[in-house]
N, C-alpha and C positions, 0 to 999 in steps of 0.2 A: 499265126498270132495277129491280133487286131492292131491297127494303127490309129491312135486317137490322142488328142491333147487334153490335159485336165489342169484345173486349178484347185489348190488345196487350201480351203478356208478353215480357220481355227485349227491350224495344222499340227499343233503340239510338237511331238518329236518325230512325226513322219510315218505313223502307222498306215494311214490311207495311201501315202505315196509308195511305201514298200509293196503293198498289195496291188495297186494299179500298175506300177511299173512291171510287176511280174507277169501281167497279162497283156502287155504291149503298150501301155500308156506312156506318154511323155509329159512330164510336169513343166509347165511354162511359168510357174510362179506360185507363191503361197502367201498366206496371211496369218500372222501371229504377233502377239504383243509381249509375251513373257520372255524376258531376256534369256533365261536358262534354256527354255524350249527352242528359241531361235538359234542359240549357239550350238545346241545339240543337233538340231536339224541340219544346219549348214555344215557342221563337222562330218556327219555321217553321209551326207549326199554330195560332199565337196561342192557345196553351193555358196555363191556369194550372197551376202546379206542384202545386196541390191535387188535380189529376186523376191524379197519380202515386200508385199504391198502394204504391210503395216495394219493399223487399226481399221477394222472393217466399218466402223461407224463413221469414218471420214472418207470412205471411198464413194465416188460418184459413178465409177464404171470400172471395168476390167478388160483385159485383152480378150478377143474372141477365143473360145475354146469349145471342145466337144462334150466334156464331162465335168460337172461340178461336184465337189465333195465338201462336206461341212460337218465337223463334229461339234455342233453348236453347244456351248456350255449350258449346263442346267441352270435355270434361273426362274424367277417368277415371271409369268406371262401376262402382259397387259392386253386385255381383249375388249377394252371399252369401245363402244360403237362409234367414237368420234374420229378415229384415225383409220379410215378404210381405204384411202387412196395409196397407190404404190409410191407416190412422190411425197406423201405427207406423214409417213409414219416411221421416220428414221429414229435411231437411238436405242430401240429394243433389238437385241441381237438376232432374234428370229426374224423380226421385221426387216432388219438390214440384209439378212441373207436372202429373204424373199424378194426384196427390192432388186438386188443384184441378179437374181435368177431371172426376173422379168426383164431386166435391162439387157442382159447378154444373151439370154435364151439358148443355152447349150442343148445338145441332143438328149442328154440324160443326167441324172443326179442321184446321189445318195446323201441323205441327211441322217445323222446319228444323234441319239439323245438317251437320257436315263429312262429306265422303265416307268418311272413315275408319271411321265407324260401320257402313258397309255392307261393309267389308273382312272377309275370312274370319277374321282374327285377333280381330275384335270380334263375331263371329257370335253368341256366347253372350249378349253384352250386348244386341244388337238383338233377339234372340229374347225376352229378358226384358222389354224395353220393349213389344214387340208382345203378349206374353202379358198384361201389366198392362192394356194398352188393351182387350184382349178381356175381361178380368175386369171392367172398368168397364162392359161392355155395348156397346162400340163395334166397328164394322167398319172395318178400316183397309187401306190399300194403300201400299206403299213404292215410291217413284220416285227413281231416281238420274238427275239431269238436269244438262246443261251449259248455262249461261246463254247461251253462244254460239249455241245452236240456237233461242233465243227472243228475239232482238232486242237483244243487246249485243255489241260486238266484243271479248269477253273470254272466255278459257277459265276457267270457274268451275263446277266440278263439286260438287254438293251433294246430300244426301239429303233428300227431302221426304216426310214421312208424312202422308197425307191420310186423315181418318176421318169417319164419319157415325154418328149414333145409330141410324139405321134402315138395314138392309141394302139396301133397294130403291133408295136414293139412291147407294150405292156401286156398285151394278150399272149405274147410268146415268152414272157418272162416266167421262168420256173426255177424255184429254189432247189438246190441239190439236197438229196436225202440226208437226214441227220445220221451221224455215226458216233453216238456217245461212247466215251471210253476208249476211243482209238488211240488217244494219248493219255497216259495216266501219270500220277505224281511221281512214281518211281522212274519214269522215263526222263524227267527233267531234273532230278536231284543228283548232284555230284556225290560220289562216294557211296553209291547205292547199287546193289545187284538187282537190276531191273527185272531180269528173268525170274529171279527167286520171289520177288515181291509182286509181280504183275498178277492181276485177277483176270478171270475169264469175263468176256463181255456179256455172258449170260446173266451175270449178277448185276443188274442195272442199278446204278446209283441214282438217288433222287437229286434234285438240283441243289439241295442244301445239306445232304447227308450221304455218307458212304459207310458201308459195312462189309466185313470180310465174308469168306465162304461159310463161316459158321454162324453168321448173323450178329457178330460182335461189332460194335462201332469201330471204325478205323481211326478214331481220334479220341482224345481225352479232354473233357471240358472242366475247367477249373472255376468253380463258383459255389457259393453257399445258398443260392436262391432256388436252385433246381436240383432234382435228384434223378439219377439214372445209373445204369450199370457201369458206364465209363465216366461218371462225374467224380471229380476229386474235390473234397471239401477242406476247409481250414483245419478241421479236426482230424483229417486224414494225414495232413502234413505235420501238424504240431503234435507233441506228446500230450495226449488227453486220456482220461479214464473212460471206462465204459459208461459210467454214470454221466459224465460230461457229454459224451457222444449222444446219449439218449435225450438229454435236455436240448441239445442242438436240433435233433430230429423232431422233437415236439414243436419247436418254433418253426422249423422248415415246413412241417406238414399242416400247420394251422394258420400261418400268417396271411394266407390268401383267402381265408374265410370271411364272408361279408359281416359276420357278427363282430369282428374286431376292427372294422373300418371300411372306408369307401374306396381305398386304393387297391391296386393289384397285389400289393404286399404291405402288411401293417405290423408295426411293433406290438408286443404283448407286455402287459403289466405283470407284476408279481402275482396279483390276484388272478389274472388270466392263467398264468402258469399253474398256480395251485388248484384252479378249477379242473385243469387237465391232469395234474398229478399233485395231490395235496402234500406230498412229502418234499417238494422242492422248496429250498430255503433261499433267502435273499443272498446269503453269503456265497452260495453256489453260482448264482448269476454274476455276482461281483467278481468271482474268481475267473469266469470266462471273459469278463471285461478286461481284467488284468492281462490275460493271455492274448488279447487283441482279436478275439473271435466275435465277441458281442460288444455293443456300445450302448450307453444310456441315451435315451431320447426324451427331452422335455416335451410332453404331448398335449396336456390340457393346461390352460392358463386362466386364472380368475382375474377379472378386471377389478382393481382396487379403487382407483380414482381417475378422474378425467380432468386435466388442467387446461385452461383456456390458452396457455402459452405453447401447447404442443403444435407441431407442424401439421399440415393438412394430411400428409401420409400417415403420421402417427395416429391422428384422430380417425382416419379411415380404418386402420388396423383395429382399433378399439370398437369401432362400429360393427365389426364382423362377429362380435360375441353373440352367442345364443344362450339366453338365460344367464348372462354374465360370464359365460365360459367361451374361450377361444380355442378351437381345435386346430392344432398346428398343421396336420396333414391337409385338412380342408382349406386352410389359409394358403399354404404354399402351392396348392394345385388350382387355385382360382385364376381365372383369366385376367381379372382386374389387376392382381398383384404383378402379373407378367407385363401387363400393359404399362403399369407404373414403374417397372424395372426395379422392383424392391426385392430384397432378400428376406424371407419370412423369419428365419432364425436370427438374423442380425437385428431386425426391427423388434422382435419380442425380447431379445436379450437387453437391448437398450431401454425398452419400456420397463423391464424388470429391475434394472439398475436404479431407475428413478422412482420406483415404487408404484408405477401405474398398473402393473400386472404382477401376479405371483403364480409360479408353477404349482399346480395341485395334483398332477398325475405324471409320474415318470414311467417310461416303458423301456423295453429292451428289444434291440434289433441286431441283425448281423452287422458287423463293422463294414464288410465289403458288400455294398448293395448295388453296385453298377456291374451288370453282367459282362459288358464288353471289356471292362478293365481286368477281370479275372482275379487271381490271387497271387500276391507277391510278383506282380509284373507278368504273369502268364495267363493267357485266356484259353488257348487251345494248343495241344501238341498233336500233330498229325503223324500217323505212322506211314512208313513207305508203301504199305499195301493200300493206302487210301487212293481212290480213283480221282478224287476231286479236291481242290483247294478253294478256300473262300475268295470272294471278290477282292482283287488288289485295289486298294484305295490310296489316295494321295497322302493321307495323314499317317499311313502305316498302321499296324495293329500289334497286339500282344500275342500274335499267333506264331507258333514254332513248328519245326519239323524234326524228326529223328530218322536216321538211316538204320536204326536197330530194328530188326524184324522180330515179332513176338508171336509165338504159337502156344496155344493152350486149349484144353478140352472143356474147361468150365470158365464162367465169367469171373469167379473168385480167383482162380489161378491166373487168368488174363490180367486182372487188376494188379495182383501181387507181383507178377513179372514186370509189368510196366513200372511200378514204383521201384522195384529192385534194379532193373536193367537200364531204365531210361531216366526217370525223374530224379531219384536220389543221387546217382553218380553224375547228373548233369549232362547226359548224352542227348542233348537237344539244342537246337540253334535256330536263329532266324534264317529265312531264305536269303541267298546271296544275290548280288546284282545280276549275275549270269542266269541264275535260276528264275529270277523275276522276269527277265527278258523272255525266257523260254515259256513261262506260264502265260505270257501275253502273246506268244507267237512271234517274237522278235528273234533275230540271231543272237546267240549267247555272247558274241563279241561286239554287240552294238555299243557304241561309245556313249557313255553317260557321265555326269559329274562324279567326282570322287567320294563325296560325302553321302551317307545313307539318306538323310532327310531330303536332299535334293534329287537324287535319282529315284527315290521311291515316289516323290511327288510327281515326277515326270512320267514314270511308267504307270503309276496308278491312275493318272488322268488320260492315258492313251486308250486307243481302241485295240481289240484283239485282232491281230492281223489276219489270221485264217478266215475269220467271219467276213471281213471286208473282201478278201480275195474270192471267197465263194460267191458273194453278191456281185462283185465285178465280173466274174466269169459268167454268171447267169445273165448279166446285162449284155456282155459281149456276144453271148450265144444267141441273142435275139436277132443279131445281124444289124444292129443300129449303126455300127461303125464300118460295115462292109464296104468294100471297093473304095476305101479312102487311100490317098497317096501316102507314101512313107513320110513321117514327120521328121523334119530336120530342125533341130533346136540350135538357135544361134548362140555362139559362145559369148560369154560376158568376160571381157578382159580385165575387169576390175579386180584388184588383189583381194584375196580371201583372208579369213581370220586364222591365226595360228591356233592349232588345236592344243589348248592348255590341258584338256583331259588326258590326251595321249602322253603329253610330256610328264604329267603327274604319275601316270602308270609306269613310265619308263625310268624316270629319275627319282621320283618321290621327293625327299628332302635333300638329295645330293645335288651338287652344283651342275648346271648344264654347261657352263663355261667358267674356267678359272684361269685368269691371266696372272702373269708374274708381276710383282711390284716394280715400280720405277726404280732402277738402280742408279746410284750416284757414285761418282769417283771424286770425292772432295777432300782436300787437305784440311782436316778439322783441327782446330786449336781450341782447347778448353776455355770457355768464357768469352770467346770471340764470336762475332756475327759475320758469317761468310756469305758471299753470293754463290748460288749454285746454278749451273746451266743444265737444263733438261732438253735433250734433243728430241724433236718431234719426228716420229717415224711416218713418212708420207704414205707408205704402203698400207698402213693400218686403217681399218674402217672406223668411222665415227657415227654414232647415233645422235641425231638432233631431235629433241622431243619437247612438246609443249608442256610447260609447268603450270599447274592450276593455281589460281589466285591465292588460295589459302596455304600454298606451299612455297610461294615465291621467296619469302624472307630468308629461309635457310640457304637458298641458292644465291641471293644477293649478298649475304654476309659471309659466303663461302664455307658455311659449317655443315652443309648437307653431306650425309654419308650413305643415304638410301634413296633410291628412286623407284616408286611403284608405277607400273604401267596401268592403263585402264583395263577394263575387262576384255577389251579387244586389242589384238596386236597383229600386224600384217605378216603373212608368211614370206613376203619378199625379203625380209630382213633375216640374214643368216646369223643366228645367235652365237655360233661358235667362232665367228669371224669378227665380232664386235670387240673393240679395244678402248675407244674413247667415247666420251659422252659430253654433249653440250646442251644445257637447258635453254629452251626457247622461252624468253619472257615476253608475254603478249604486249604488243605495242612498242617493244624495243627491238627484239631480235636475239642474236647470240653474241657472246663475248668471251665467256670463261670456259675453261676446259677442265674436265674431270677424267679420271681413268676408271674404266669398269674393271673392278677386281674380280667380281663373281656375278654370274647371272644364274638365278635359281627360281624356284617356285615358292610362293609364300602367300600370306593372307594380308589384306589391307589392315593397317594399324596394328600389325602383329606385336605381341608383347605388351599391349595396353589393355585397359578395361573395355575399349571399344573394338577389340579384335573380333572379326567375324570369320569363323571357320568355313562358312559357306561362300565366302567372297575370294575365290582363287585369283591370284594376280602373278604377273611376272615381276620379279624383284631384282634390281641391280644394286649391288654393294659398290659404292664409288668412293674415290679419293680425289680431293681437289689437287690439280696440277698447277694451274696458273691462268693468267689473263692472255688469251690468244690474240685478241684484236685490241687496238687502241680504243675503239668505241664499239657500240653495239652495231651489228650488221644484220640486215634483214635477209632471211633465207626462206625460199619457197618450200612449204611443207606439203609435198605432193601426195604422199601416201596417207589416205584417209584424212587429209588436211591436219594431221597431227604429227606424223613421223617423216623423217627422211633418212636414208641410209646411203652413205657415200664414203670415199676415202679422203684422207687429209690432203692428198695431192689435188684431187678434183675440187675440194673446198678452196684450196689456195688459188686455183686458176679462176675461180669465181669471185675471189676476194683479194685484190692486189695488196691490201695492207696487212696481210698475214705475216707473222714473225715466226721464223723457224725455231728460234730459241726463246724460251720464256725465262726471264730473270725473276727469281723469288728470293726474298730475304728470309733467312733461317737463323734463329738464335741458338747457338750450340753451347 
C-alpha cells in the first residue's frame, strides 16, 4: 500500500478522505466552511476542528503534501481575459484552487465537478481551467464518469480532472474497467430479498433507465405530461369515467403540437378540444377542473387602455401586445421578463383589475405541469428489481422505493399489480439515511445529522466514494508515490467536539443525565420566612460556561431555568458527572450557582415560533441555588475559550472567598 499525504479541499463530509485513506493516504488537513459538513467530518474521522483550514478564498498557502483533492462546488466560471496571473485571480473558487495547486505543487491531484463543466456550452470555461493547470506545470486528463459503472446503484455523472506534476505518470495512468450493475438497488435496500430481486448483468441498464428481464420499466413515473407503459396519471389515481380519461388523453396527445403554441406543452381552448372531438362540452372540462386534474388558464389578453400613470414594468407588459393581443405563454417565456424579475400572471392580473387588459381566451391545461414534482407528492417509485437509482441531490426529491417484488406476463397486468400491491396500500417509502449512504458508497453507519433535510443535503452534495477510490488506485498504480517513507501524522492535543448526532441516536428525547433535586431539612412554619442552609458538595463537578449577551438578563435576575450550549461542546466534559452550573458573564466573571437538574438534547428556542428543528443543541434544565461568591470572580475558560469543567473543591482552592453554605431567603 502506498504512503502519501493529502489535503482535502471542499471536503464536504469526507468522501474523498474515505477513498484516499483506503489506499494508503494520510490526511493532514481539510478545508470546509459549511458548519454541518465540518461537524460531520470531524465526528466521523475523530478529527479536531483545528485541522480545518477554513475558507479557501482566504488561504495564502497550505502545508506541503503529495496529493491534492478538491470537490469544487459548481458555480459560474469567470473566464474574462483580465485575470490571468496566479497571484491576481483570487475570489473565484476554481481560481483559488488553481492558485493553491501552483503554490504548493503536490505530485498529483483530483478535481471533481458537475458534468455541466464538460458540456459544449461550458467548453470555454473548461479550456481555461485546463490551460491554467498547464501553466502551473501539470499534465492533466479529463474523465467524464458515471458512478453506476464503478460500484454504486446510482446514475451520477461527474467530471474528474486528474493531473500529475510529471508527464511520465500521466502516461501510466489507466482507469479500471467499468463494471456496471455490480451493485444494484436491491443490494442496498433494507428489508429486501436481494437474491430474489437481482437482475443478471447481461441486461444492461442505461444511465437514466432500468428495465426488467421482460422489458418492463423497473419504476413507475407519476405525471400527466408524458405517457408510457409504466406512467401513472391523475386519472389513474382518481375515480374518473372512461369519457373523462379520453378527454385527458386528447389533451396529453395534442398539447405539444406547434399549432397550439410555441412552448413544449400548450393549453387548449374549448374550441381546440371541439376541433379534435366535437362532442366535448365545456361542462365536461369544468368537471375535470373540479376534480383537480385540469386547470383554467387565462391565455390571451386584449389591451383596453394605456394610462400615463402606470409603472415602467406595466407599460413594458402592454408593449408586448401583437395587434392589441398579449399572449401569456409568449410573455412568461421572454428573456426580458426574467431579467426584470416579473411574474407574468401577477402583472396581467393587476392590469386586468384596473381595466388595462381583458382576458379574451381561456384555455385548459393539466393542473400538475411540473414533471419533477409528480402527483400528490410522488414523482417515481422504484421497484427492488431496479438496477439503478437517480442522482442523489441536496434538495431531496419525490422519489420513493418499494421492497415489494412484482411479476407479470403483460404490461397491463404489471400496472394492475403495481397499483394493487404497492401504490394503493402505500407499500412505498423514501430511502433511509443508511440506504442513502450505501447509494453513495459510504458505510451505512456513517454518522450524519438526525433530520432528513440536513443529512440529505450533506450526502447529496458528496462524491461517490467508489469512483474516487478507483481513481486514487489508478494514480497510486502509476508509481508516483513509490519509495516514500511511512507517513507519521502528528497528534493534535486540542479537545474535540462532542458528537451530538450519536447522542441523539442513543438518547433521543430522553435525559442524558438526571440529578436529584436539592433536598432541604427545614422546620417550616406556615406564613413565616425561614432561612435555609444548602450544603455545597465539594466532590461534585461544576460547569462554567459563557452566557451570550442576549441571554444575560435571565441569569442576572436569577430567573433562568434553561441553558442552551452552542452547536459545539467539548468531549472533555463528562455529562453524566456534571451537577452544578455557573454562568460566566462577559466582563464580570462568575458569582451565582445553579443546579443542573437534567441534561438532554433539544433545539434552540424550542417551544417558540423561532424553534429550528435543524439546530440540534445540548440543553441543561437548571434551578437557581444561590450566590456562591460575594462578588464576581474571573475564571479562565480554557476549553475552546468558552467552557471549563472542574469540581467545587478545585474551584474553592482557586477562589478563597468561596462560602460553603449559601443562605437563601424563602417565604413559606
